[in-house]
C-alpha positions, 0 to 999 in steps of 0.5 A, a space after each residue: 467508528 461512528 456506529 452503535 457501541 463504536 469509538 465515538 460512543 465509547 471512548 472518553 473525551 480527549 481521546 486521540 484516534 490514529 487511523 492507519 486504514 486506507 480510505 478516501 481522503 474525504 472519508 477522513 475529513 468526515 471522521 474528523 468532524 465526527 470526532 470533534 463533535 464528541 470531544 475527540 481528535 481524529 487524524 489519518 496515519 496510513 502506513 507503508 512498508 507492509 508486513 516486513 516493515 511491521 516486523 522490522 519496526 521500519 514502517 513509514 507513516 503519512 499523517 494528516 492533521 494539525 501540528 500539535 495532534 501529529 506531535 502527540 501521535 509521534 511517540 506511538 508511531 515511533 514505536 512502529 516505524 522510523 519515518 513519520 511524515 506530516 503531510 498536511 491537514 486531515 486527509 493529506 496522509 491518505 492522499 500520500 498513501 493512495 498515490 504511493 500505492 498507485 506507484 507500488 502496484 504499477 512498479 510491480 507490474 512493470 518489473 514482473 512483466 519485464 522479468 517475464 519477457 527477459 526469462 522468455 528471451 533466455 535471461 536468468 531472473 536472479 541475474 536480471 534482478 542483480 542488473 536492475 538493482 544497480 541500474 535505472 530500474 532499481 527500487 523497492 520492488 527490485 531490491 527489497 520486495 522482489 517477486 522472484 522466489 528466494 532472490 531476497 529471503 524473507 519476502 512473500 515470494 520466498 514463502 509461497 507468496 503468502 504472508 504479505 500484502 494481498 492482491 485483494 487489498 492492493 486492488 482495493 487501494 488502487 480502486 480508491 486512488 481511481 475514485 479519489 482522482 475522479 473526485 478531484 477531476 483528475 484522470 489516471 490514463 496511464 496507471 488506471 489500467 493497472 487496476 484491471 490486472 489485479 482485478 483479473 488476478 482476483 477473478 482467477 482466485 488469486 486475491 489472497 496471494 501477495 501482490 508480487 504474485 503478479 510476476 507468476 501471472 505474467 509468466 503464465 501468460 496472464 493466466 492462473 499459474 499451474 
């Protein structure tokens, strides 16, 4: 963005930059200042919904910036998603995104560990998923992005855990959430340890698998699945 030949150096004045990457909120604020110095506008617009959301045009965008700049961005964002949230000033879109991915990664761990226990007790993962999908355990990781192969066709779990949100990317995002918490004097006593689960999966060479592969990791007793 700011390096030689980058956007700040190359784009025309008046350019509106929509950044959908996941970085620290403080980083977004620095880029806002850098853009302003060269007559451009930078807003953070991280997204949620993954590969399936992108394919279906149903992504959710969490935006940080001034009201008028978010309104300028809406026609572009509406072409890719159906939920456009103005979360506040610069950096607040990223605050929402990091917190969301902390929930996402933690929920997948909770579901996968529960399913693996249920199976070892003799339960059928499809039946268990049917129960959870209409019970208090229901949610995105159960009924939309199931880690059980072929429970929901089209999910990465039904494609060999490929073509989704890779473990290494979620691990990166969770690390950013831990850093952001530290920057504001907060702690992640309960969810923080979940970072270690995905880190261990990376150590086992599973970083390129979809994060729902954590289900197979638990089934294998926290080892690399055979």
